[in-house]
C-alpha positions in Angstrom: 45.0 37.3 -12.1 46.5 38.3 -8.8 46.5 36.1 -5.7 43.9 38.4 -4.1 41.6 38.1 -7.2 42.1 34.4 -7.3 41.1 34.1 -3.5 38.1 36.2 -4.1 37.1 34.1 -7.1 37.7 30.9 -5.2 35.6 32.2 -2.3 32.7 33.1 -4.5 32.8 29.7 -6.2 32.9 28.0 -2.9 29.9 30.0 -1.7 28.0 29.3 -4.9 28.8 25.6 -4.5 27.6 25.6 -0.9 24.4 27.3 -1.8 23.9 24.8 -4.6 24.4 21.9 -2.2 22.0 23.4 0.3 19.3 23.7 -2.4 20.0 20.2 -3.6 19.7 18.8 -0.1 16.5 20.7 0.5 15.1 19.3 -2.8 16.1 15.7 -1.8 14.5 16.2 1.6 11.3 17.4 -0.1 11.2 14.5 -2.4 11.9 12.0 0.4 9.0 13.5 2.3 6.7 13.3 -0.7 7.7 9.6 -1.2 7.1 8.9 2.5 3.6 10.3 2.3 2.9 8.5 -1.0 4.1 5.2 0.6 1.8 5.8 3.6 -1.1 6.4 1.2 -0.3 3.2 -0.7 0.0 1.2 2.5 -3.4 2.4 3.7 -4.9 1.6 0.3 -3.3 -1.9 0.4 -4.6 -2.5 3.9 -8.1 -1.4 2.7 -8.0 -3.7 -0.4 -6.8 -6.7 1.7 -9.6 -6.1 4.2 -12.1 -5.9 1.4 -10.7 -9.2 0.0 -11.0 -10.9 3.4 -14.6 -9.7 3.7 -15.5 -10.9 0.2 -13.9 -14.3 0.9 -15.8 -14.6 4.2 -19.1 -13.7 2.5 -18.4 -16.2 -0.3 -17.7 -19.0 2.3 -20.9 -18.2 4.2 -22.9 -18.2 0.9 -21.3 -21.5 -0.1 -22.0 -23.0 3.3 -25.7 -21.9 3.1 -26.0 -23.3 -0.5 -24.4 -26.6 0.5 -26.8 -26.9 3.5 -29.8 -26.1 1.4 -28.7 -28.7 -1.2 -28.3 -31.4 1.5 -31.8 -30.6 2.9 -33.2 -31.0 -0.7 -31.3 -34.2 -1.1 -32.6 -35.5 2.2 -36.1 -34.7 1.2 -35.7 -36.5 -2.1 -34.5 -39.5 -0.2 -37.8 -39.6 1.6 -36.3 -38.2 4.9 -35.4 -41.8 5.9 -31.7 -41.2 6.3 -29.9 -38.9 8.7 -29.1 -35.4 7.4 -25.9 -35.3 5.4 -24.6 -32.3 7.2 
């Protein structure tokens, strides 16, 4: 192989490698963008689930409070209404 042939070969290999690296980088950037979008969707879903959990806890607290107050009213009536309400 002559020096000119070797230089031509080396140049072609370098160009092939550079093209490969550009394609690889573009693929990494596409994947990073896909992961970023997925993370955003997951964060939105997590926020939604947490909000639903807060609402459910609030509803449960309110229901528990209403039941407790109803129980105290029943107990007060059973006591003949003589004592002050237990609330």
